[in-house]
Structures are given as C-alpha cells and as structure tokens.
N, CA, C and O of each residue as an XYZ file, in Angstrom:
876
protein
N      -7.548      0.710    -21.803
C      -7.393      1.083    -20.396
C      -6.221      0.378    -19.714
O      -5.432      1.059    -19.058
N      -6.053     -0.961    -19.827
C      -4.919     -1.605    -19.192
C      -3.583     -1.030    -19.651
O      -2.708     -0.773    -18.825
N      -3.411     -0.824    -20.961
C      -2.137     -0.323    -21.469
C      -1.839      1.068    -20.929
O      -0.683      1.405    -20.676
N      -2.883      1.880    -20.752
C      -2.693      3.242    -20.263
C      -2.228      3.228    -18.813
O      -1.252      3.898    -18.474
N      -2.907      2.480    -17.956
C      -2.568      2.485    -16.542
C      -1.268      1.758    -16.273
O      -0.489      2.184    -15.419
N      -1.016      0.665    -16.986
C       0.236     -0.055    -16.798
C       1.406      0.798    -17.263
O       2.446      0.841    -16.607
N       1.239      1.478    -18.398
C       2.331      2.299    -18.939
C       2.748      3.370    -17.955
O       3.935      3.546    -17.682
N       1.771      4.084    -17.422
C       2.131      5.179    -16.506
C       2.649      4.632    -15.190
O       3.457      5.289    -14.533
N       2.210      3.451    -14.788
C       2.714      2.845    -13.568
C       4.182      2.487    -13.728
O       4.980      2.670    -12.808
N       4.530      1.979    -14.891
C       5.918      1.626    -15.149
C       6.781      2.873    -15.226
O       7.938      2.860    -14.806
N       6.218      3.957    -15.764
C       6.940      5.230    -15.796
C       7.337      5.627    -14.383
O       8.491      5.968    -14.127
N       6.380      5.580    -13.473
C       6.660      5.954    -12.088
C       7.600      4.955    -11.433
O       8.462      5.333    -10.640
N       7.432      3.676    -11.767
C       8.292      2.647    -11.193
C       9.729      2.831    -11.666
O      10.670      2.681    -10.886
N       9.894      3.157    -12.946
C      11.227      3.407    -13.490
C      11.860      4.602    -12.781
O      13.023      4.564    -12.379
N      11.064      5.665    -12.638
C      11.588      6.874    -12.006
C      11.947      6.605    -10.556
O      12.915      7.153    -10.030
N      11.158      5.758     -9.919
C      11.392      5.432     -8.522
C      12.646      4.565     -8.357
O      13.381      4.694     -7.379
N      12.871      3.686     -9.329
C      13.992      2.768     -9.229
C      15.297      3.353     -9.734
O      16.364      2.980     -9.247
N      15.239      4.267    -10.705
C      16.444      4.857    -11.270
C      16.332      6.386    -11.223
O      15.536      6.973    -11.956
N      17.102      7.006    -10.392
C      17.109      8.461    -10.384
C      18.551      8.945    -10.351
O      19.483      8.143    -10.408
N      18.726     10.221    -10.263
C      20.077     10.760    -10.367
C      20.925     10.501     -9.128
O      22.087     10.903     -9.060
N      20.329      9.824     -8.150
C      21.117      9.438     -6.990
C      21.767      8.071     -7.214
O      22.619      7.632     -6.442
N      21.334      7.404     -8.306
C      21.959      6.139     -8.687
C      21.310      4.952     -8.011
O      20.623      5.085     -6.998
N      21.549      3.763     -8.605
C      21.099      2.517     -8.013
C      19.643      2.230     -8.261
O      18.952      2.990     -8.939
N      19.168      1.102     -7.692
C      17.771      0.727     -7.830
C      17.567     -0.274     -8.941
O      18.480     -0.578     -9.708
N      16.360     -0.776     -9.012
C      16.024     -1.715    -10.084
C      14.607     -1.465    -10.537
O      13.715     -1.292     -9.706
N      14.382     -1.443    -11.820
C      13.068     -1.149    -12.368
C      12.229     -2.405    -12.454
O      12.771     -3.508    -12.515
N      10.920     -2.258    -12.458
C      10.022     -3.402    -12.599
C      10.045     -3.922    -14.027
O      10.232     -5.116    -14.258
N       9.858     -3.042    -14.960
C       9.823     -3.428    -16.362
C      10.507     -2.339    -17.177
O      10.371     -1.158    -16.859
N      11.233     -2.711    -18.212
C      11.929     -1.722    -19.019
C      11.028     -1.081    -20.052
O      11.132     -1.390    -21.239
N      10.145     -0.195    -19.623
C       9.248      0.492    -20.567
C      10.072      1.349    -21.525
O       9.983      1.197    -22.743
N      10.867      2.241    -20.967
C      11.886      2.980    -21.703
C      13.089      3.012    -20.776
O      13.030      3.605    -19.699
N      14.163      2.388    -21.181
C      15.280      2.217    -20.268
C      15.918      3.552    -19.894
O      16.087      4.417    -20.753
N      16.275      3.729    -18.615
C      16.939      4.948    -18.186
C      18.344      5.006    -18.767
O      18.905      3.980    -19.151
N      18.907      6.195    -18.830
C      20.217      6.363    -19.435
C      21.306      6.390    -18.369
O      21.109      6.915    -17.273
N      22.454      5.818    -18.708
C      23.578      5.807    -17.793
C      24.329      7.126    -17.910
O      24.676      7.548    -19.013
N      24.580      7.772    -16.793
C      25.281      9.050    -16.810
C      26.571      8.950    -16.019
O      26.663      8.168    -15.072
N      27.561      9.730    -16.396
C      28.857      9.748    -15.722
C      29.088     11.143    -15.161
O      29.106     12.124    -15.905
N      29.264     11.227    -13.859
C      29.463     12.520    -13.196
C      30.885     13.012    -13.442
O      31.724     12.266    -13.946
N      31.159     14.282    -13.082
C      32.473     14.884    -13.299
C      33.578     14.150    -12.542
O      34.731     14.123    -12.970
N      33.197     13.547    -11.392
C      34.202     12.837    -10.616
C      34.435     11.420    -11.120
O      35.203     10.658    -10.532
N      33.763     11.075    -12.216
C      33.963      9.758    -12.802
C      33.000      8.704    -12.327
O      32.983      7.604    -12.879
N      32.180      8.999    -11.305
C      31.226      8.027    -10.796
C      30.057      7.890    -11.759
O      29.680      8.838    -12.447
N      29.495      6.692    -11.790
C      28.391      6.421    -12.691
C      27.084      6.335    -11.922
O      27.063      5.997    -10.738
N      26.009      6.643    -12.606
C      24.694      6.533    -11.980
C      23.626      6.567    -13.046
O      23.898      6.883    -14.204
N      22.410      6.240    -12.654
C      21.301      6.221    -13.601
C      20.475      7.500    -13.461
O      20.256      7.997    -12.356
N      20.032      8.008    -14.573
C      19.131      9.160    -14.554
C      17.946      8.859    -15.442
O      18.086      8.211    -16.480
N      16.781      9.326    -15.039
C      15.558      9.026    -15.773
C      15.468      9.880    -17.024
O      15.603     11.101    -16.956
N      15.249      9.265    -18.131
C      15.101     10.012    -19.378
C      13.770     10.739    -19.370
O      12.758     10.207    -18.914
N      13.783     11.966    -19.880
C      12.537     12.734    -19.930
C      11.534     12.068    -20.869
O      10.356     12.426    -20.880
N      12.007     11.089    -21.662
C      11.093     10.379    -22.555
C      10.045      9.615    -21.777
O       8.945      9.381    -22.278
N      10.379      9.217    -20.538
C       9.446      8.432    -19.745
C       8.150      9.188    -19.483
O       7.070      8.727    -19.850
N       8.262     10.355    -18.844
C       7.048     11.099    -18.533
C       6.443     11.723    -19.782
O       5.227     11.905    -19.851
N       7.276     12.055    -20.775
C       6.731     12.599    -22.022
C       5.870     11.569    -22.744
O       4.847     11.908    -23.338
N       6.295     10.311    -22.686
C       5.523      9.247    -23.329
C       4.154      9.093    -22.673
O       3.140      8.957    -23.357
N       4.135      9.116    -21.345
C       2.866      8.990    -20.622
C       1.979     10.208    -20.858
O       0.771     10.073    -21.052
N       2.578     11.395    -20.842
C       1.812     12.620    -21.075
C       1.209     12.612    -22.473
O       0.058     13.007    -22.663
N       1.987     12.164    -23.446
C       1.480     12.086    -24.819
C       0.340     11.104    -24.938
O      -0.619     11.335    -25.674
N       0.447      9.996    -24.207
C      -0.614      8.994    -24.223
C      -1.909      9.559    -23.660
O      -2.992      9.247    -24.154
N      -1.801     10.394    -22.624
C      -2.990     11.000    -22.035
C      -3.654     11.984    -22.997
O      -4.880     12.037    -23.092
N      -2.840     12.759    -23.708
C      -3.383     13.708    -24.683
C      -4.151     12.962    -25.763
O      -5.248     13.368    -26.147
N      -3.571     11.869    -26.251
C      -4.213     11.068    -27.300
C      -5.500     10.436    -26.778
O      -6.509     10.388    -27.482
N      -5.454      9.952    -25.538
C      -6.630      9.301    -24.955
C      -7.766     10.295    -24.759
O      -8.920      9.993    -25.065
N      -7.442     11.486    -24.248
C      -8.452     12.533    -24.076
C      -9.099     12.886    -25.416
O     -10.323     12.958    -25.534
N      -8.253     13.103    -26.415
C      -8.752     13.485    -27.742
C      -9.648     12.397    -28.317
O     -10.688     12.687    -28.908
N      -9.240     11.145    -28.140
C     -10.017     10.026    -28.673
C     -11.390      9.937    -28.013
O     -12.408      9.822    -28.697
N     -11.414      9.990    -26.679
C     -12.683      9.864    -25.959
C     -13.600     11.059    -26.216
O     -14.805     10.895    -26.407
N     -13.026     12.253    -26.220
C     -13.836     13.447    -26.492
C     -14.408     13.423    -27.901
O     -15.508     13.921    -28.146
N     -13.654     12.843    -28.821
C     -14.115     12.763    -30.201
C     -15.265     11.798    -30.413
O     -15.951     11.852    -31.434
N     -15.476     10.904    -29.434
C     -16.566      9.938    -29.554
C     -17.925     10.548    -29.222
O     -18.961      9.994    -29.592
N     -17.927     11.695    -28.519
C     -19.175     12.365    -28.113
C     -20.120     11.390    -27.410
O     -21.295     11.286    -27.761
N     -19.602     10.691    -26.432
C     -20.380      9.681    -25.713
C     -21.417     10.330    -24.795
O     -21.123     11.292    -24.085
N     -22.614      9.794    -24.824
C     -23.696     10.256    -23.952
C     -24.220      9.034    -23.187
O     -24.771      8.117    -23.796
N     -24.055      9.012    -21.864
C     -24.507      7.852    -21.092
C     -26.017      7.673    -21.165
O     -26.775      8.641    -21.109
N     -26.432      6.448    -21.289
C     -27.860      6.139    -21.340
C     -28.493      6.357    -19.969
O     -27.910      6.005    -18.943
N     -29.664      6.926    -19.963
C     -30.371      7.155    -18.700
C     -30.947      5.861    -18.146
O     -31.329      5.797    -16.978
N     -31.009      4.834    -18.980
C     -31.581      3.557    -18.559
C     -30.525      2.597    -18.020
O     -30.848      1.482    -17.613
N     -29.282      3.022    -18.017
C     -28.197      2.139    -17.570
C     -27.272      2.868    -16.616
O     -26.734      3.927    -16.941
N     -27.090      2.298    -15.441
C     -26.164      2.901    -14.482
C     -24.717      2.665    -14.896
O     -23.825      3.431    -14.532
N     -24.492      1.604    -15.656
C     -23.131      1.227    -16.046
C     -22.453      2.310    -16.876
O     -21.264      2.574    -16.697
N     -23.196      2.938    -17.780
C     -22.596      3.946    -18.659
C     -21.966      5.088    -17.872
O     -20.800      5.425    -18.077
N     -22.736      5.675    -16.980
C     -22.254      6.812    -16.198
C     -21.102      6.398    -15.286
O     -20.142      7.149    -15.112
N     -21.197      5.212    -14.708
C     -20.148      4.721    -13.804
C     -18.836      4.526    -14.557
O     -17.787      5.000    -14.120
N     -18.898      3.831    -15.681
C     -17.682      3.519    -16.434
C     -17.036      4.776    -17.016
O     -15.815      4.928    -16.978
N     -17.860      5.675    -17.555
C     -17.309      6.923    -18.091
C     -16.673      7.756    -16.977
O     -15.635      8.387    -17.175
N     -17.306      7.747    -15.817
C     -16.754      8.482    -14.679
C     -15.423      7.906    -14.227
O     -14.496      8.655    -13.917
N     -15.318      6.578    -14.186
C     -14.078      5.928    -13.769
C     -12.958      6.164    -14.789
O     -11.808      6.394    -14.414
N     -13.301      6.106    -16.067
C     -12.301      6.354    -17.107
C     -11.806      7.797    -17.014
O     -10.605      8.054    -17.098
N     -12.735      8.731    -16.841
C     -12.365     10.138    -16.708
C     -11.442     10.342    -15.508
O     -10.451     11.068    -15.591
N     -11.777      9.697    -14.398
C     -10.955      9.813    -13.187
C      -9.563      9.252    -13.414
O      -8.581      9.822    -12.938
N      -9.466      8.141    -14.136
C      -8.158      7.528    -14.368
C      -7.264      8.420    -15.220
O      -6.049      8.451    -15.027
N      -7.863      9.144    -16.160
C      -7.084     10.044    -17.004
C      -6.525     11.207    -16.180
O      -5.344     11.537    -16.288
N      -7.370     11.819    -15.366
C      -6.930     12.929    -14.514
C      -5.863     12.453    -13.529
O      -4.877     13.148    -13.282
N      -6.071     11.268    -12.974
C      -5.112     10.714    -12.021
C      -3.765     10.454    -12.688
O      -2.714     10.737    -12.113
N      -3.805      9.914    -13.897
C      -2.568      9.647    -14.632
C      -1.823     10.936    -14.936
O      -0.596     10.981    -14.841
N      -2.553     11.983    -15.301
C      -1.925     13.278    -15.548
C      -1.267     13.809    -14.275
O      -0.210     14.437    -14.335
N      -1.888     13.558    -13.132
C      -1.314     13.984    -11.856
C      -0.025     13.212    -11.568
O       0.933     13.769    -11.032
N      -0.007     11.930    -11.926
C       1.185     11.109    -11.728
C       2.345     11.652    -12.556
O       3.479     11.726    -12.084
N       2.046     12.028    -13.796
C       3.080     12.579    -14.675
C       3.670     13.854    -14.076
O       4.882     14.062    -14.118
N       2.805     14.710    -13.516
C       3.272     15.965    -12.900
C       4.213     15.655    -11.731
O       5.254     16.294    -11.579
N       3.839     14.677    -10.916
C       4.673     14.307     -9.775
C       6.029     13.782    -10.230
O       7.059     14.139     -9.658
N       6.032     12.938    -11.256
C       7.294     12.399    -11.768
C       8.186     13.516    -12.286
O       9.387     13.530    -12.020
N       7.596     14.459    -13.030
C       8.374     15.565    -13.599
C       9.005     16.446    -12.529
O      10.027     17.089    -12.769
N       8.399     16.475    -11.357
C       8.933     17.306    -10.276
C       9.764     16.492     -9.291
O      10.124     16.974     -8.217
N      10.063     15.253     -9.672
C      10.942     14.444     -8.837
C      10.279     13.740     -7.672
O      10.969     13.145     -6.845
N       8.947     13.790     -7.584
C       8.239     13.114     -6.491
C       7.880     11.691     -6.910
O       6.712     11.350     -7.094
N       8.915     10.876     -7.053
C       8.734      9.543     -7.615
C       7.983      8.582     -6.690
O       7.116      7.833     -7.139
N       8.317      8.607     -5.400
C       7.626      7.723     -4.465
C       6.146      8.048     -4.384
O       5.306      7.150     -4.331
N       5.830      9.340     -4.375
C       4.425      9.759     -4.319
C       3.684      9.327     -5.590
O       2.531      8.901     -5.533
N       4.358      9.442     -6.729
C       3.753      9.031     -7.995
C       3.514      7.534     -8.011
O       2.480      7.067     -8.489
N       4.473      6.784     -7.488
C       4.333      5.327     -7.453
C       3.137      4.920     -6.595
O       2.421      3.973     -6.923
N       2.923      5.653     -5.477
C       1.781      5.348     -4.619
C       0.460      5.579     -5.335
O      -0.470      4.784     -5.199
N       0.372      6.671     -6.101
C      -0.857      6.962     -6.840
C      -1.123      5.944     -7.942
O      -2.262      5.757     -8.368
N      -0.056      5.287     -8.399
C      -0.229      4.268     -9.443
C      -1.125      3.133     -8.953
O      -1.860      2.531     -9.736
N      -1.061      2.851     -7.670
C      -1.913      1.792     -7.127
C      -3.389      2.148     -7.303
O      -4.211      1.296     -7.643
N      -3.708      3.416     -7.066
C      -5.091      3.856     -7.264
C      -5.488      3.724     -8.719
O      -6.609      3.321     -9.030
N      -4.569      4.065     -9.614
C      -4.830      3.968    -11.046
C      -5.104      2.523    -11.450
O      -6.022      2.251    -12.224
N      -4.307      1.602    -10.925
C      -4.495      0.186    -11.222
C      -5.815     -0.319    -10.627
O      -6.504     -1.130    -11.245
N      -6.158      0.151     -9.449
C      -7.414     -0.255     -8.823
C      -8.614      0.182     -9.654
O      -9.601     -0.546     -9.759
N      -8.529      1.378    -10.247
C      -9.599      1.839    -11.129
C      -9.706      0.926    -12.341
O     -10.802      0.542    -12.749
N      -8.551      0.583    -12.913
C      -8.543     -0.305    -14.076
C      -9.198     -1.641    -13.750
O     -10.024     -2.138    -14.516
N      -8.824     -2.221    -12.607
C      -9.343     -3.536    -12.240
C     -10.821     -3.470    -11.848
O     -11.563     -4.433    -12.037
N     -11.238     -2.335    -11.305
C     -12.661     -2.153    -11.003
C     -13.474     -2.113    -12.292
O     -14.541     -2.721    -12.384
N     -12.957     -1.388    -13.290
C     -13.622     -1.337    -14.592
C     -13.692     -2.735    -15.197
O     -14.711     -3.129    -15.765
N     -12.599     -3.474    -15.069
C     -12.571     -4.839    -15.609
C     -13.637     -5.706    -14.949
O     -14.357     -6.441    -15.624
N     -13.733     -5.615    -13.634
C     -14.711     -6.420    -12.897
C     -16.142     -6.036    -13.282
O     -17.003     -6.899    -13.449
N     -16.378     -4.747    -13.417
C     -17.728     -4.283    -13.772
C     -18.143     -4.760    -15.156
O     -19.317     -5.056    -15.379
N     -17.207     -4.839    -16.079
C     -17.538     -5.177    -17.469
C     -17.301     -6.638    -17.816
O     -17.667     -7.078    -18.906
N     -16.703     -7.390    -16.921
C     -16.337     -8.776    -17.229
C     -17.530     -9.724    -17.226
O     -17.557    -10.693    -17.984
N     -18.513     -9.448    -16.377
C     -19.710    -10.305    -16.277
C     -20.773     -9.577    -15.464
O     -20.457     -8.768    -14.593
N     -22.035     -9.874    -15.758
C     -23.157     -9.291    -14.996
C     -23.010     -7.780    -14.826
O     -23.169     -7.257    -13.723
N     -22.708     -7.083    -15.917
C     -22.416     -5.651    -15.851
C     -23.560     -4.846    -15.241
O     -23.330     -3.969    -14.409
N     -24.786     -5.140    -15.651
C     -25.930     -4.389    -15.131
C     -26.071     -4.568    -13.621
O     -26.286     -3.601    -12.891
N     -25.950     -5.806    -13.163
C     -26.089     -6.101    -11.735
C     -24.958     -5.474    -10.936
O     -25.191     -4.858     -9.897
N     -23.737     -5.632    -11.421
C     -22.582     -5.085    -10.719
C     -22.607     -3.564    -10.735
O     -22.235     -2.923     -9.752
N     -23.042     -2.989    -11.844
C     -23.135     -1.544    -11.945
C     -24.151     -0.975    -10.973
O     -23.895      0.038    -10.323
N     -25.308     -1.627    -10.871
C     -26.346     -1.170     -9.942
C     -25.857     -1.252     -8.502
O     -26.166     -0.388     -7.682
N     -25.089     -2.301     -8.202
C     -24.578     -2.452     -6.847
C     -23.529     -1.380     -6.535
O     -23.484     -0.836     -5.432
N     -22.694     -1.094     -7.528
C     -21.680     -0.050     -7.355
C     -22.354      1.299     -7.120
O     -21.942      2.055     -6.240
N     -23.375      1.598     -7.893
C     -24.090      2.864     -7.765
C     -24.861      2.928     -6.454
O     -24.906      3.972     -5.802
N     -25.467      1.806     -6.071
C     -26.247      1.770     -4.839
C     -25.413      1.979     -3.594
O     -25.930      2.386     -2.554
N     -24.120      1.700     -3.697
C     -23.235      1.863     -2.557
C     -23.151      3.327     -2.119
O     -22.747      3.628     -0.996
N     -23.531      4.212     -3.005
C     -23.594      5.633     -2.675
C     -24.460      5.852     -1.444
O     -24.150      6.690     -0.598
N     -25.538      5.099     -1.351
C     -26.448      5.230     -0.213
C     -25.744      4.848      1.085
O     -25.936      5.493      2.116
N     -24.931      3.801      1.028
C     -24.201      3.365      2.224
C     -23.225      4.433      2.680
O     -23.089      4.685      3.877
N     -22.547      5.061      1.730
C     -21.603      6.122      2.064
C     -22.300      7.312      2.704
O     -21.839      7.852      3.709
N     -23.417      7.713      2.109
C     -24.155      8.880      2.607
C     -24.657      8.651      4.031
O     -24.496      9.511      4.897
N     -25.260      7.502      4.267
C     -25.824      7.222      5.594
C     -24.735      7.060      6.654
O     -24.903      7.501      7.791
N     -23.626      6.431      6.287
C     -22.540      6.238      7.253
C     -21.856      7.553      7.608
O     -21.477      7.773      8.758
N     -21.699      8.426      6.612
C     -21.119      9.739      6.892
C     -22.038     10.541      7.815
O     -21.573     11.253      8.705
N     -23.330     10.416      7.594
C     -24.293     11.135      8.436
C     -24.218     10.632      9.879
O     -24.258     11.425     10.820
N     -24.110      9.318     10.049
C     -24.008      8.736     11.390
C     -22.725      9.179     12.081
O     -22.733      9.485     13.273
N     -21.624      9.215     11.333
C     -20.350      9.623     11.901
C     -20.382     11.096     12.312
O     -19.830     11.474     13.346
N     -21.026     11.909     11.502
C     -21.124     13.341     11.803
C     -21.929     13.551     13.091
O     -21.541     14.334     13.958
N     -23.034     12.852     13.196
C     -23.878     13.008     14.400
C     -23.147     12.499     15.638
O     -23.335     13.032     16.732
N     -22.314     11.470     15.473
C     -21.566     10.911     16.596
C     -20.482     11.876     17.073
O     -20.302     12.067     18.276
N     -19.768     12.477     16.140
C     -18.640     13.345     16.484
C     -19.055     14.783     16.777
O     -18.366     15.499     17.503
N     -20.182     15.197     16.209
C     -20.662     16.567     16.417
C     -22.133     16.542     16.836
O     -23.005     17.002     16.099
N     -22.398     16.002     18.026
C     -23.793     15.852     18.488
C     -24.541     17.172     18.666
O     -25.771     17.203     18.641
N     -23.801     18.244     18.842
C     -24.441     19.539     19.064
C     -24.677     20.313     17.774
O     -25.265     21.394     17.787
N     -24.219     19.755     16.668
C     -24.405     20.396     15.375
C     -25.604     19.786     14.646
O     -25.723     18.567     14.529
N     -26.467     20.641     14.171
C     -27.656     20.154     13.471
C     -27.284     19.682     12.068
O     -26.492     20.323     11.376
N     -27.855     18.571     11.663
C     -27.627     18.031     10.326
C     -28.982     17.856      9.649
O     -29.806     17.042     10.067
N     -29.186     18.627      8.611
C     -30.464     18.592      7.923
C     -30.690     17.219      7.292
O     -29.815     16.681      6.615
N     -31.865     16.670      7.524
C     -32.173     15.349      6.982
C     -32.546     15.442      5.502
O     -33.289     16.332      5.087
N     -32.035     14.538      4.745
C     -32.336     14.497      3.314
C     -33.782     14.082      3.087
O     -34.363     13.359      3.897
N     -34.350     14.534      2.003
C     -35.736     14.181      1.674
C     -35.863     12.710      1.307
O     -36.934     12.119      1.438
N     -34.744     12.115      0.841
C     -34.770     10.703      0.455
C     -34.079      9.821      1.491
O     -33.595      8.737      1.164
N     -34.032     10.290      2.751
C     -33.324      9.574      3.814
C     -33.846      8.157      4.017
O     -33.063      7.225      4.205
N     -35.148      7.996      3.981
C     -35.745      6.673      4.194
C     -35.335      5.700      3.085
O     -35.016      4.540      3.344
N     -35.351      6.188      1.869
C     -34.959      5.357      0.724
C     -33.475      4.992      0.797
O     -33.085      3.867      0.483
N     -32.656      5.958      1.214
C     -31.226      5.708      1.341
C     -30.941      4.672      2.423
O     -30.105      3.787      2.239
N     -31.632      4.786      3.541
C     -31.446      3.830      4.635
C     -31.792      2.414      4.181
O     -31.113      1.456      4.549
N     -32.831      2.290      3.398
C     -33.243      0.980      2.899
C     -32.185      0.390      1.972
O     -31.868     -0.797      2.049
N     -31.645      1.230      1.099
C     -30.605      0.762      0.173
C     -29.322      0.436      0.920
O     -28.641     -0.539      0.601
N     -28.994      1.254      1.915
C     -27.761      1.055      2.675
C     -27.780     -0.240      3.469
O     -26.731     -0.836      3.711
N     -28.953     -0.674      3.871
C     -29.064     -1.895      4.679
C     -28.622     -3.143      3.909
O     -28.398     -4.193      4.511
N     -28.495     -3.034      2.595
C     -28.088     -4.183      1.777
C     -26.571     -4.386      1.788
O     -26.073     -5.384      1.268
N     -25.838     -3.437      2.383
C     -24.381     -3.505      2.395
C     -23.880     -3.727      3.816
O     -24.151     -2.930      4.714
N     -23.146     -4.819      4.009
C     -22.639     -5.145      5.334
C     -21.484     -4.239      5.745
O     -21.394     -3.823      6.900
N     -20.609     -3.939      4.802
C     -19.424     -3.132      5.107
C     -19.533     -1.748      4.483
O     -20.024     -1.583      3.366
N     -19.066     -0.770      5.226
C     -19.064      0.596      4.691
C     -17.807      0.866      3.874
O     -17.615      1.973      3.371
N     -16.955     -0.141      3.742
C     -15.713      0.008      2.996
C     -15.623     -0.944      1.806
O     -14.552     -1.107      1.221
N     -16.722     -1.563      1.451
C     -16.676     -2.564      0.388
C     -18.013     -2.613     -0.332
O     -19.039     -2.907      0.282
N     -18.010     -2.326     -1.630
C     -19.258     -2.310     -2.389
C     -19.555     -3.644     -3.067
O     -20.714     -3.954     -3.345
N     -18.515     -4.436     -3.335
C     -18.712     -5.694     -4.058
C     -19.077     -6.817     -3.094
O     -18.842     -6.711     -1.890
N     -19.640     -7.867     -3.616
C     -20.169     -8.938     -2.788
C     -19.118     -9.928     -2.320
O     -19.253    -10.519     -1.248
N     -18.072    -10.113     -3.114
C     -17.068    -11.088     -2.733
C     -15.673    -10.612     -3.130
O     -15.515     -9.821     -4.060
N     -14.659    -11.108     -2.408
C     -13.275    -10.829     -2.774
C     -12.890     -9.377     -2.689
O     -13.511     -8.582     -1.984
N     -11.841     -9.050     -3.431
C     -11.324     -7.693     -3.471
C     -10.617     -7.434     -4.781
O     -10.893     -8.101     -5.778
N      -9.705     -6.474     -4.794
C      -8.998     -6.102     -6.015
C      -8.273     -7.296     -6.627
O      -8.270     -7.460     -7.847
N      -7.664     -8.122     -5.797
C      -6.952     -9.298     -6.307
C      -7.903    -10.233     -7.045
O      -7.550    -10.810     -8.074
N      -9.110    -10.376     -6.509
C     -10.116    -11.229     -7.156
C     -10.615    -10.595     -8.448
O     -10.919    -11.299     -9.411
N     -10.701     -9.266     -8.471
C     -11.087     -8.565     -9.704
C     -10.095     -8.899    -10.818
O     -10.473     -9.109    -11.970
N      -8.805     -8.943    -10.436
C      -7.753     -9.182    -11.418
C      -7.707    -10.630    -11.889
O      -7.443    -10.902    -13.060
N      -7.964    -11.552    -10.978
C      -7.817    -12.973    -11.306
C      -9.063    -13.596    -11.932
O      -9.015    -14.734    -12.399
N     -10.171    -12.869    -11.948
C     -11.391    -13.419    -12.555
C     -11.150    -13.691    -14.045
O     -10.642    -12.834    -14.768
N     -11.517    -14.882    -14.487
C     -11.249    -15.300    -15.865
C     -12.029    -14.468    -16.872
O     -13.200    -14.153    -16.661
N     -11.369    -14.117    -17.965
C     -12.015    -13.381    -19.045
C     -12.918    -14.330    -19.817
O     -12.477    -15.419    -20.184
N     -14.183    -13.949    -20.080
C     -15.106    -14.854    -20.775
C     -14.847    -14.969    -22.275
O     -15.411    -15.844    -22.932
N     -14.012    -14.109    -22.816
C     -13.779    -14.117    -24.261
C     -12.326    -14.378    -24.652
O     -12.048    -15.256    -25.468
N     -11.407    -13.621    -24.073
C     -10.007    -13.727    -24.486
C      -9.336    -14.955    -23.875
O      -9.523    -15.269    -22.700
N      -8.545    -15.643    -24.710
C      -7.857    -16.857    -24.292
C      -6.346    -16.715    -24.463
O      -5.868    -15.978    -25.325
N      -5.612    -17.433    -23.629
C      -4.163    -17.490    -23.760
C      -3.810    -18.482    -24.857
O      -4.691    -19.139    -25.412
N      -2.518    -18.594    -25.172
C      -2.073    -19.496    -26.230
C      -2.448    -20.945    -25.945
O      -2.685    -21.718    -26.874
N      -2.503    -21.322    -24.664
C      -2.844    -22.701    -24.308
C      -4.346    -22.928    -24.190
O      -4.788    -24.017    -23.824
N      -5.129    -21.895    -24.502
C      -6.579    -22.031    -24.474
C      -7.230    -21.659    -23.162
O      -8.457    -21.646    -23.066
N      -6.429    -21.353    -22.140
C      -6.983    -20.984    -20.839
C      -7.442    -19.528    -20.859
O      -6.874    -18.718    -21.591
N      -8.451    -19.183    -20.073
C      -8.949    -17.793    -20.047
C      -7.884    -16.830    -19.536
O      -7.149    -17.142    -18.599
N      -7.808    -15.664    -20.157
C      -6.866    -14.650    -19.704
C      -7.390    -13.953    -18.452
O      -8.591    -13.968    -18.181
N      -6.503    -13.358    -17.707
C      -6.895    -12.521    -16.570
C      -5.931    -11.353    -16.481
O      -5.055    -11.194    -17.331
N      -6.097    -10.531    -15.444
C      -5.245     -9.354    -15.283
C      -4.379     -9.474    -14.029
O      -4.103     -8.485    -13.350
N      -3.954    -10.716    -13.735
C      -3.124    -10.936    -12.549
C      -1.849    -10.101    -12.594
O      -1.382     -9.623    -11.560
N      -1.286     -9.924    -13.785
C      -0.063     -9.134    -13.937
C      -0.273     -7.705    -13.443
O       0.582     -7.142    -12.759
N      -1.419     -7.127    -13.795
C      -1.712     -5.752    -13.401
C      -1.716     -5.621    -11.876
O      -1.320     -4.588    -11.337
N      -2.162     -6.664    -11.191
C      -2.201     -6.653     -9.732
C      -0.819     -6.914     -9.145
O      -0.370     -6.202     -8.247
N      -0.152     -7.940     -9.661
C       1.124     -8.369     -9.100
C       2.216     -7.307     -9.266
O       3.106     -7.209     -8.421
N       2.162     -6.521    -10.325
C       3.238     -5.558    -10.591
C       3.360     -4.504     -9.495
O       4.445     -3.965     -9.274
N       2.264     -4.206     -8.810
C       2.299     -3.184     -7.769
C       2.047     -3.715     -6.369
O       2.351     -3.040     -5.386
N       1.492     -4.926     -6.266
C       1.187     -5.450     -4.947
C       2.081     -6.636     -4.577
O       1.947     -7.194     -3.488
C-alpha cells in the first residue's frame, strides 16, 4: 500500500513540477522528465508518458492481485470490511489521479494525492496496534455521521419531513461517544498516524520505523 500511494503521488508531483510550460522542481525523481527543445531553440521540461503509464500499470497489477486472492471479510471482525473498503477506495482514487494527469490536470491530481496518502496512513493506524478496538471505533463513527446529518437536515429544512430510522435510539447512543463530528479517532490526526512507531519494523540504528516521509512529502 505505501509504495502504491507514494508512487502515484510522485507521478502527480512530477507532472505538477515539470510540464511543457517549463520550469518547476519535482519532489522525488520517480521517473525523470525529459528535456525538450522547442523550434525557437528554447528549452523546457515535458512529462514523459512513462510516468502515468507506470502508475496505471501498477493499478492493473494491484487489482489483479487482490481479486485473485478471493478475500471474504469475516462477519466477526469489523476490521476486515473496513480495510478492504479502504484499499478498494485507494485503487479507484489512484486510477482517477492517473486520468487527471493524462489530461493535463496536474494540480487537481496533486490535490487528490493527499486523500490517497490519508487513506494509506489511516490503514497504517488501524493495523499498527489495537486493530479490533480501532476498527470498531472507525465503524461506530458511522452513527455520528448519520445523526449529525439528520440534525443538520432538520435545522436547514424544518418544513421537510425526515423519516426516523428504526435504529435511531441505538445510533444516538453510539454517536454520544464521539465528541467531534469531524474526527473518529481518539487522539491526534493524520500526522500522528504517520509518526506512530511501528511495533515490528526497525531502522538500521534499531529505532522503530514510521511513515513520517509519507506525510511530509505532501504536507
């Protein structure tokens, strides 16, 4: 997952930094852009089609690999459905980024890369520790969203009837556990998701690895 999201982010970053208008600077040289010389002798950078082709090829391989696993989420675990859903979303999002790059919408593609990285870091946080607890909290946040949307609808459209859900009481109880309607996790944010120490992987000096790079490259 990290290699997939970082790769496509760099593709968009390269396209954003080097285009046929010339100039700019890339974040990382994933595949270096080619130097072109115009008829008037002026030089400029143009993005090689290898950039988006590489990302598109990676998505095809990733789709084929995941589909070939025939994964079936366990009904006893919320984590399975959540993680598979997030991975699926990241693949579709990455494919959308490639389409934007191919059509010259580099800034728009670069913006979507942030969402892609956020999905990656959310997956990392969910699987890094206390997966069952974090997964249940992520899933339970659905109740907070549903109840808050209902309140907003009644506030803005008081004359419009809104049918009450059969599980409204249960949803209200679950929603009361969340202080913010914009935050499902208990502490920190995306930056904290990235900087949380890995419990298994170590750096050369023996210190725990983290995904700070994934955060810093776009933020």
